[in-house]
N, CA and C of each residue as an Amber inpcrd file, in Angstrom:
protein
   555
  56.8200000 104.8560000  70.0410000  57.5430000 103.6500000  70.4070000
  56.8850000 102.4570000  69.7200000  57.6600000 101.5280000  69.1910000
  57.1220000 100.3420000  68.5200000  56.7690000  99.2730000  69.5390000
  56.5860000  98.0630000  69.0510000  56.2680000  96.9500000  69.9600000
  57.4340000  96.6320000  70.8940000  58.6060000  96.9470000  70.4560000
  59.7550000  96.6850000  71.3450000  59.9190000  97.8510000  72.3000000
  60.2440000  97.5130000  73.4850000  60.4660000  98.5230000  74.5200000
  61.9270000  98.9050000  74.5020000  62.1880000 100.1550000  74.7880000
  63.5600000 100.6180000  74.7210000  63.9700000 101.2860000  76.0290000
  65.2310000 101.0560000  76.3810000  65.8480000 101.7500000  77.5150000
  66.8920000 102.6630000  76.9130000  66.8340000 103.8700000  77.2500000
  67.8630000 104.7950000  76.7920000  68.7190000 105.1730000  77.9970000
  69.9950000 104.8000000  77.9270000  70.9230000 105.1490000  79.0030000
  72.2090000 105.6180000  78.3700000  72.5090000 106.8520000  78.5940000
  73.7260000 107.4450000  78.0470000  73.8050000 107.2680000  76.5370000
  72.6700000 107.4020000  75.8790000  72.6430000 107.3270000  74.4280000
  72.6120000 105.9140000  73.8850000  72.6080000 104.9030000  74.7280000
  72.5820000 103.5170000  74.2830000  71.1440000 103.0420000  74.3680000
  70.6850000 102.3550000  73.3430000  69.3060000 101.8770000  73.3180000
  69.3070000 100.3670000  73.4820000  68.5190000  99.8880000  74.4440000
  68.4210000  98.4460000  74.6940000  66.9690000  98.0590000  74.4700000
  66.7350000  97.0640000  73.6810000  65.3590000  96.6740000  73.3660000
  64.9610000  95.4400000  74.1440000  63.6970000  95.4070000  74.5550000
  63.1090000  94.2170000  75.1660000  61.9520000  93.7980000  74.2560000
  62.2440000  93.0190000  73.2080000  61.2430000  92.7070000  72.1960000
  60.1870000  91.7320000  72.6850000  59.0550000  91.7300000  71.9740000
  58.0560000  90.7000000  72.2060000  56.9370000  91.0880000  73.1290000
  56.8660000  92.2960000  73.6520000  55.7780000  92.6940000  74.5360000
  54.8410000  93.6250000  73.8000000  53.5800000  93.4280000  74.0450000
  52.5980000  94.2950000  73.4160000  52.3840000  95.5670000  74.2120000
  52.5160000  95.5040000  75.5590000  52.3070000  96.7290000  76.3400000
  53.5750000  97.5600000  76.3370000  53.4100000  98.8430000  76.3500000
  54.5310000  99.7720000  76.3130000  55.0310000  99.9940000  77.7390000
  56.3440000  99.9170000  77.9240000  56.9380000 100.1700000  79.2440000
  58.0210000 101.2160000  79.0670000  57.9960000 102.2410000  79.8830000
  59.0010000 103.2920000  79.8140000  60.1620000 102.8970000  80.7290000
  61.1590000 102.2000000  80.1620000  62.2790000 101.6970000  80.9390000
  63.1720000 102.8360000  81.4200000  63.2060000 103.9280000  80.7140000
  63.9960000 105.0750000  81.1510000  63.4470000 105.6180000  82.4760000
  62.1120000 105.6890000  82.5890000  61.4920000 106.1620000  83.8370000
  61.7880000 105.1900000  84.9840000  61.8050000 103.8920000  84.6640000
  62.1280000 102.8870000  85.6880000  63.5770000 103.0820000  86.1480000
  64.4720000 103.3190000  85.1910000  65.8900000 103.5230000  85.5240000
  66.0630000 104.7360000  86.4330000  65.4320000 105.8430000  86.0860000
  65.5380000 107.0610000  86.8910000  65.0020000 106.8190000  88.3000000
  63.8390000 106.1380000  88.3920000  63.2420000 105.8520000  89.7030000
  64.1410000 104.9320000  90.5270000  64.7610000 103.9560000  89.8720000
  65.6580000 103.0380000  90.5840000  66.8910000 103.7670000  91.1270000
  67.4920000 104.6060000  90.3190000  68.6690000 105.3460000  90.7780000
  68.2930000 106.2280000  91.9580000  67.1680000 106.9360000  91.8470000
  66.7200000 107.8010000  92.9380000  66.4660000 106.9770000  94.2100000
  65.8320000 105.8220000  94.0670000  65.5300000 104.9520000  95.2090000
  66.8230000 104.4390000  95.8660000  67.7560000 103.9840000  95.0490000
  69.0050000 103.4160000  95.5770000  69.8430000 104.5060000  96.2450000
  69.8860000 105.6980000  95.6460000  70.6080000 106.8160000  96.2670000
  69.9780000 107.1850000  97.6090000  68.6420000 107.1320000  97.6930000
  67.9500000 107.4420000  98.9470000  68.2760000 106.4080000 100.0260000
  68.6860000 105.2290000  99.6080000  69.0640000 104.1750000 100.5620000
  70.5260000 104.3200000 101.0000000  71.2160000 105.3660000 100.5360000
  72.5610000 105.6600000 101.0250000  73.6980000 105.2080000 100.1300000
  73.3930000 104.7080000  98.9410000  74.4560000 104.2340000  98.0570000
  75.1340000 105.4100000  97.3510000  76.4100000 105.2440000  97.0540000
  77.1330000 106.2370000  96.2660000  76.5490000 106.2630000  94.8510000
  76.8040000 107.3330000  94.1300000  76.2560000 107.4940000  92.7880000
  76.7070000 106.3780000  91.8540000  77.9900000 106.0270000  91.8780000
  78.4770000 104.9790000  90.9850000  77.8700000 103.6230000  91.3240000
  77.7160000 103.3430000  92.5960000  77.0970000 102.0830000  93.0240000
  75.6270000 102.0770000  92.6290000  74.9520000 103.1920000  92.7980000
  73.5240000 103.2890000  92.4330000  73.3380000 103.0300000  90.9470000
  74.1960000 103.5930000  90.1220000  74.1020000 103.3730000  88.6720000
  74.3210000 101.8990000  88.3260000  75.3270000 101.2830000  88.9400000
  75.6050000  99.8650000  88.6670000  74.4350000  98.9840000  89.0760000
  73.9110000  99.2310000  90.2600000  72.7870000  98.4130000  90.7520000
  71.5490000  98.6530000  89.9020000  71.3180000  99.8890000  89.4960000
  70.1600000 100.1880000  88.6420000  70.2750000  99.4540000  87.3080000
  71.4610000  99.4330000  86.7170000  71.6490000  98.7270000  85.4460000
  71.4080000  97.2320000  85.6000000  71.9690000  96.6420000  86.6530000
  71.7660000  95.2090000  86.8970000  70.2960000  94.9090000  87.1430000
  69.6370000  95.7710000  87.9070000  68.2060000  95.5870000  88.1920000
  67.4020000  95.6530000  86.9010000  67.6890000  96.6330000  86.0470000
  66.9750000  96.7450000  84.7740000  67.1720000  95.5180000  83.9050000
  68.3820000  95.0070000  83.8520000  68.6480000  93.8020000  83.0520000
  67.8020000  92.6340000  83.5510000  67.7360000  92.4690000  84.8510000
  66.9270000  91.3780000  85.4180000  65.4400000  91.6220000  85.2020000
  65.0140000  92.8680000  85.3610000  63.6020000  93.2140000  85.1630000
  63.1390000  92.9220000  83.7410000  63.9610000  93.2820000  82.7700000
  63.5900000  93.0550000  81.3730000  63.3860000  91.5780000  81.1040000
  64.3130000  90.7490000  81.6110000  64.1970000  89.2980000  81.4130000
  62.9320000  88.7650000  82.0720000  62.6960000  89.1630000  83.3050000
  61.5060000  88.6730000  84.0260000  60.2390000  89.1840000  83.3490000
  60.2190000  90.4460000  82.9670000  59.0410000  91.0390000  82.3350000
  58.7370000  90.3560000  81.0010000  59.7830000  90.0300000  80.2540000
  59.6070000  89.3570000  78.9600000  59.1020000  87.9360000  79.1510000
  59.6670000  87.1930000  80.1160000  59.3270000  85.7850000  80.3020000
  58.0190000  85.5700000  81.0400000  57.7490000  86.3380000  82.0700000
  56.6220000  86.0400000  82.9480000  55.5800000  87.1380000  82.9910000
  55.9630000  88.3170000  82.6490000  55.0430000  89.4380000  82.8160000
  55.0050000  89.8300000  84.2830000  54.9400000  91.0980000  84.5440000
  55.0030000  91.5910000  85.9110000  53.9020000  92.6220000  86.0940000
  53.2140000  92.5220000  87.2340000  52.1330000  93.4730000  87.5100000
  52.7000000  94.8710000  87.7200000  53.7930000  94.9990000  88.5060000
  54.3930000  96.3020000  88.7650000  55.9060000  96.1830000  88.6490000
  56.4550000  96.7190000  87.5590000  57.9050000  96.6580000  87.3750000
  58.6210000  97.5120000  88.4120000  57.9510000  98.5610000  88.8970000
  58.5710000  99.4030000  89.9160000  58.7250000  98.6500000  91.2380000
  57.6590000  97.9710000  91.6530000  57.7190000  97.2310000  92.9190000
  58.7740000  96.1290000  92.8500000  58.7630000  95.3620000  91.7460000
  59.7480000  94.2950000  91.5900000  61.1620000  94.8910000  91.4550000
  61.2690000  95.9870000  90.7430000  62.5680000  96.6400000  90.5710000
  63.1460000  97.0950000  91.9000000  62.3030000  97.7010000  92.7500000
  62.7810000  98.1460000  94.0630000  63.2070000  96.9520000  94.9100000
  62.4780000  95.8630000  94.7970000  62.8180000  94.6500000  95.5610000
  64.1610000  94.0760000  95.1020000  64.3430000  93.9840000  93.7960000
  65.6120000  93.4800000  93.2450000  66.7570000  94.4150000  93.6450000
  66.5250000  95.7210000  93.5350000  67.5570000  96.7030000  93.8910000
  67.9390000  96.5780000  95.3650000  66.9420000  96.3700000  96.2460000
  67.2400000  96.1770000  97.6710000  68.1590000  94.9820000  97.8780000
  67.8260000  93.8660000  97.2200000  68.6460000  92.6610000  97.3680000
  70.0680000  92.8680000  96.8380000  70.1880000  93.5320000  95.6980000
  71.5130000  93.8040000  95.1450000  72.3060000  94.7550000  96.0420000
  71.6180000  95.7130000  96.6320000  72.2760000  96.6600000  97.5390000
  72.7940000  95.9400000  98.7860000  71.9970000  95.0370000  99.3270000
  72.4300000  94.2440000 100.4860000  73.6510000  93.3990000 100.1160000
  73.5980000  92.7800000  98.9300000  74.7510000  91.9920000  98.4740000
  76.0000000  92.8530000  98.3490000  75.8200000  94.0680000  97.8340000
  76.9460000  94.9900000  97.6760000  77.5440000  95.3630000  99.0320000
  76.6890000  95.6810000 100.0090000  77.1730000  96.0370000 101.3520000
  77.9040000  94.8590000 102.0030000  77.3810000  93.6630000 101.8050000
  78.0530000  92.4800000 102.3540000  79.4310000  92.2920000 101.7380000
  79.5170000  92.4410000 100.4260000  80.8060000  92.2920000  99.7420000
  81.7860000  93.3600000 100.2180000  81.2980000  94.5900000 100.3540000
  82.1660000  95.6710000 100.8340000  82.6610000  95.4160000 102.2480000
  81.7790000  94.9170000 103.1250000  82.1850000  94.6880000 104.5160000
  83.1540000  93.5170000 104.6100000  82.9940000  92.5150000 103.7500000
  83.9480000  91.4050000 103.7360000  85.3230000  91.8890000 103.3200000
  85.3630000  92.7620000 102.3350000  86.6500000  93.3030000 101.8950000
  87.2890000  94.1540000 102.9760000  86.4690000  94.8950000 103.7180000
  86.9990000  95.7550000 104.7840000  87.4950000  94.9260000 105.9590000
  86.8880000  93.7690000 106.1990000  87.2780000  92.9210000 107.3290000
  88.5360000  92.1260000 107.0660000  88.8470000  91.8590000 105.8040000
  90.0060000  91.0480000 105.4690000  91.2340000  91.9310000 105.3440000
  92.2340000  91.7090000 106.2020000  93.4480000  92.5060000 106.0650000
  94.1760000  92.1180000 104.7820000  94.7780000  93.0820000 104.1390000
  95.5170000  92.8270000 102.9090000  96.9050000  92.3230000 103.2710000
  97.0380000  91.0210000 103.4220000  98.3160000  90.4540000 103.8160000
  98.6130000  90.8230000 105.2620000  99.8220000  90.5820000 105.6720000
 100.2040000  90.9560000 107.0270000 100.5200000  92.4370000 107.0720000
  99.9610000  93.0930000 108.0530000 100.2450000  94.5040000 108.2250000
 101.4990000  94.6230000 109.0700000 102.5780000  94.9680000 108.4220000
 103.8560000  95.0500000 109.1030000 104.3210000  96.5030000 109.0630000
 104.6550000  96.9910000 110.2160000 105.1290000  98.3640000 110.3020000
 106.6380000  98.3560000 110.4460000 107.2380000  99.2910000 109.7870000
 108.6850000  99.4440000 109.9010000 109.0540000 100.1280000 111.2190000
 108.0920000 100.8010000 111.8250000 108.3430000 101.5190000 113.0780000
 108.4780000 100.5190000 114.2240000 109.3220000 100.8290000 115.1930000
 109.4620000  99.9240000 116.3340000 108.1900000  99.9160000 117.1790000
 107.9800000  98.8110000 117.8770000 106.8010000  98.7030000 118.7340000
 106.9240000  99.6750000 119.9100000 105.8090000  99.9160000 120.5710000
 105.8050000 100.8270000 121.7110000 106.7260000 100.3060000 122.8210000
 106.6720000  98.9970000 123.0840000 107.5370000  98.4190000 124.1210000
 109.0130000  98.6300000 123.7950000 109.3470000  98.4200000 122.5260000
 110.7470000  98.5760000 122.1480000 111.1810000 100.0440000 122.2530000
 110.2820000 100.9390000 121.8990000 110.5870000 102.3660000 122.0050000
 110.8110000 102.7620000 123.4520000 109.9310000 102.2880000 124.3350000
 110.0810000 102.6130000 125.7620000 111.3580000 102.0050000 126.3270000
 111.6740000 100.7650000 125.9330000 112.9140000 100.1330000 126.3780000
 114.1330000 100.9220000 125.8890000 114.0670000 101.3910000 124.6610000
 115.1820000 102.1700000 124.1100000 115.3570000 103.4740000 124.8680000
 114.2480000 104.1170000 125.1810000 114.3420000 105.3740000 125.9390000
 114.9430000 105.1400000 127.3150000 114.5300000 104.0500000 127.9580000
 115.0770000 103.7160000 129.2700000 116.5810000 103.4490000 129.1570000
 116.9800000 102.7180000 128.1200000 118.3990000 102.4170000 127.9220000
 119.1920000 103.7040000 127.6910000 118.6220000 104.6280000 126.9450000
 119.3170000 105.9060000 126.6950000 119.4720000 106.6930000 127.9900000
 118.4400000 106.6770000 128.8300000 118.5290000 107.3850000 130.1170000
 119.6270000 106.7810000 130.9920000 119.6720000 105.4500000 131.0620000
 120.7050000 104.7720000 131.8530000 122.0810000 105.0810000 131.2730000
 122.1870000 105.0160000 129.9600000 123.4390000 105.3050000 129.2700000
 123.9070000 106.7310000 129.5820000 122.9880000 107.7020000 129.5090000
 123.3370000 109.1080000 129.7570000 123.7710000 109.3310000 131.2130000
 123.0560000 108.7000000 132.1680000 123.4400000 108.8430000 133.5790000
 124.8390000 108.2830000 133.8140000 125.1300000 107.1360000 133.2050000
 126.4480000 106.5210000 133.3680000 127.5410000 107.4180000 132.7660000
 127.2740000 107.9590000 131.5950000 128.2490000 108.8630000 130.9840000
 128.5040000 110.0800000 131.8620000 127.4310000 110.6150000 132.4440000
 127.5700000 111.8040000 133.2920000 128.3980000 111.5280000 134.5470000
 128.3860000 110.2780000 135.0290000 129.1370000 109.9230000 136.2410000
 130.6060000 109.6210000 135.9600000 130.9510000 109.3740000 134.7020000
 132.3390000 109.0350000 134.3470000 133.2380000 110.2500000 134.5500000
 134.5150000 109.9680000 134.8110000 135.4740000 111.0830000 134.8230000
 135.4720000 111.7790000 133.4510000 135.7280000 113.0770000 133.4720000
 135.6380000 113.8910000 132.2600000 136.4920000 113.3310000 131.1180000
 137.7110000 112.9380000 131.3760000 138.6130000 112.4470000 130.3290000
 138.1040000 111.1370000 129.7310000 137.6520000 110.2010000 130.5850000
 137.1290000 108.9180000 130.1070000 135.9060000 109.1460000 129.2120000
 135.0120000 110.0240000 129.6600000 133.7920000 110.3240000 128.8990000
 134.1600000 110.9050000 127.5320000 135.1050000 111.8640000 127.5180000
 135.5000000 112.5130000 126.2620000 136.1370000 111.5070000 125.3030000
 137.0330000 110.6740000 125.8370000 137.6920000 109.6730000 124.9930000
 136.6560000 108.7070000 124.4140000 135.7370000 108.2410000 125.2310000
 134.7190000 107.2820000 124.7900000 133.8180000 107.9000000 123.7080000
 133.3780000 109.1090000 123.9110000 132.4940000 109.7720000 122.9370000
 133.2340000 110.0130000 121.6210000 134.4740000 110.4910000 121.7190000
 135.2280000 110.7760000 120.5000000 135.4900000 109.5030000 119.6930000
 135.7470000 108.3950000 120.3940000 136.0430000 107.1400000 119.6890000
 134.7710000 106.4800000 119.1710000 133.7520000 106.3110000 120.0240000
 132.5560000 105.5490000 119.6640000 131.5110000 106.3490000 118.9010000
 131.3800000 107.6130000 119.2090000 130.3530000 108.4180000 118.5590000
 130.9300000 109.1500000 117.3420000 132.0640000 109.7920000 117.5470000
 132.6450000 110.6010000 116.4760000 133.5970000 109.8040000 115.5820000
 133.8420000 108.5420000 115.9320000 134.6530000 107.6120000 115.1300000
 136.0920000 108.1070000 114.8800000 136.6490000 108.7960000 115.8560000
 138.0430000 109.2510000 115.7310000 138.9780000 108.0830000 116.0660000
 140.1570000 108.0980000 115.4950000 141.1200000 107.0260000 115.7750000
 141.7400000 107.2410000 117.1600000 142.2290000 106.1510000 117.7510000
 142.8660000 106.2410000 119.0720000 144.1000000 107.1430000 119.0160000
 144.8450000 107.0550000 117.9330000 146.0550000 107.8750000 117.8040000
 145.7050000 109.3630000 117.7430000 144.6510000 109.7190000 116.9680000
 144.2510000 111.1190000 116.8540000 143.7470000 111.6580000 118.1940000
 143.0100000 110.8400000 118.9190000 142.5090000 111.2540000 120.2380000
 143.6820000 111.4810000 121.1890000 144.6190000 110.5270000 121.1960000
 145.7900000 110.6180000 122.0680000 146.6060000 111.8680000 121.7820000
 146.8250000 112.1380000 120.5080000 147.6160000 113.3140000 120.1420000
 146.9190000 114.6030000 120.5790000 145.6330000 114.6740000 120.3620000
 144.8970000 115.8990000 120.6820000 144.7720000 116.1120000 122.1910000
 144.6820000 115.0160000 122.9720000 144.5320000 115.1360000 124.4270000
 145.8710000 114.9940000 125.1570000 146.9360000 114.8100000 124.4100000
 148.2940000 114.6540000 124.9680000 148.3960000 113.4640000 125.9110000
 147.8170000 112.3190000 125.4700000 147.9670000 111.0550000 126.2120000
 148.3690000 109.9770000 125.2130000 148.8930000 108.8790000 125.7440000
 149.3420000 107.8000000 124.8520000 148.1440000 107.0370000 124.2590000
 148.4380000 106.3270000 123.1750000 147.4040000 105.5000000 122.5360000
 146.9370000 104.4260000 123.5080000 147.8490000 103.8670000 124.2950000
 147.4780000 102.8530000 125.3050000 146.5270000 103.4380000 126.3350000
 146.7570000 104.6700000 126.7500000 145.8700000 105.3230000 127.7300000
 144.4870000 105.5290000 127.1190000 144.4360000 105.8810000 125.8400000
 143.1490000 106.0520000 125.1470000 142.3980000 104.7150000 125.1530000
 143.0990000 103.6270000 124.8150000 142.4750000 102.3010000 124.7730000
 141.9630000 101.8840000 126.1490000 142.7350000 102.1850000 127.2130000
 142.2970000 101.8450000 128.5750000 141.0490000 102.6390000 128.9620000
 140.9940000 103.9090000 128.6140000 139.8020000 104.7210000 128.9080000
 138.5700000 104.1570000 128.1840000 138.7710000 103.7390000 126.9370000
 137.6500000 103.1700000 126.1690000 137.1800000 101.8770000 126.8230000
 138.1310000 101.0070000 127.1670000 137.7860000  99.7310000 127.7930000
 137.0500000  99.9500000 129.1060000 137.5750000 100.7990000 129.9700000
 136.9350000 101.0600000 131.2650000 135.5580000 101.7170000 131.0780000
 135.4450000 102.6210000 130.1040000 134.1590000 103.2790000 129.8430000
 133.1020000 102.2740000 129.3850000 133.5080000 101.3560000 128.5140000
 132.5650000 100.3380000 128.0320000 132.1500000  99.3900000 129.1490000
 133.0950000  99.0440000 130.0230000 132.7650000  98.1930000 131.1760000
 131.7700000  98.9150000 132.0740000 132.0100000 100.1870000 132.3350000
 131.0800000 100.9770000 133.1600000 129.6740000 100.9870000 132.5390000
 129.6150000 101.2200000 131.2410000 128.3150000 101.2670000 130.5540000
 127.6070000  99.9080000 130.6020000 128.3480000  98.8400000 130.3690000
 127.7470000  97.4990000 130.3960000 127.2010000  97.1850000 131.7850000
 127.9520000  97.4930000 132.8290000 127.4880000  97.2430000 134.2040000
 126.2370000  98.0610000 134.5200000 126.2190000  99.3280000 134.0930000
 125.0480000 100.1760000 134.3450000 123.8150000  99.5980000 133.6500000
 123.9840000  99.1020000 132.4550000 122.8610000  98.5050000 131.7160000
 122.3620000  97.2390000 132.4240000 123.2830000  96.4130000 132.8350000
 122.8960000  95.1780000 133.5210000 122.1930000  95.4780000 134.8400000
 122.6830000  96.4530000 135.5900000 122.0290000  96.8360000 136.8560000
 120.6090000  97.3460000 136.6200000 120.4030000  98.0040000 135.4900000
 119.0780000  98.5470000 135.1620000 118.1670000  97.4790000 134.5640000
 118.6900000  96.2630000 134.3970000 117.8720000  95.1790000 133.8490000
 117.7570000  95.2150000 132.3380000 118.6760000  95.8860000 131.6920000
 118.6580000  95.9900000 130.2290000 119.6410000  94.9660000 129.6760000
 119.1680000  94.1530000 128.7600000 120.0060000  93.1360000 128.1580000
 120.9830000  93.7940000 127.1880000 122.2600000  93.7520000 127.4960000
 123.2210000  94.4140000 126.6360000 123.5930000  93.5940000 125.3960000
 122.9550000  92.4290000 125.1970000 123.3250000  91.5570000 124.0690000
 123.0820000  92.2550000 122.7360000 121.9780000  92.9980000 122.6020000
 121.6840000  93.6880000 121.3520000 122.3180000  95.0530000 121.2890000
 122.9630000  95.4640000 122.3690000 123.5740000  96.7810000 122.4360000
 125.0290000  96.6660000 122.0980000 125.4750000  97.4370000 121.1480000
 126.8710000  97.3660000 120.7350000 127.4640000  98.7580000 120.8490000
 128.0900000  99.0140000 121.9550000 128.6550000 100.3570000 122.2070000
 129.8810000 100.5990000 121.4010000
């Protein structure tokens, strides 16, 4: 090795010129990575912190001289590791925009289930013909004329069954304390 000190990392050589004493920067790098990994850092984070630490060490060693590059290196690495953990925790604490779920809230789900139970009980209490006419018109989207023809009743009778069925359902919802404003039967 010449007067310039060299760091070999992944085939790249970095020189720290101007020092008369020889320093094995590769050994410092290996020791730093091992130390940082022992402190719980991931491999990629350990490599990044080791590189930053080496860059700072070279500058300090060139300008001021250092009694123990390992001791100073471990100290710098500790500080950089703490900074990294702080940055990571800040990112984890900050929500990325508003967290909006497309799923209904628990309260709305429970209210919907209650409304369905009330709706089903009311349907079960209706006369068979009214219930059938209402389901065929509102659920199956059949026309009043088609329902009337198939059940052998007039279109007016079909319309009256639908009207009475909807009134029954609305009253049942109101009695159960369910706001029928958002409900469109």
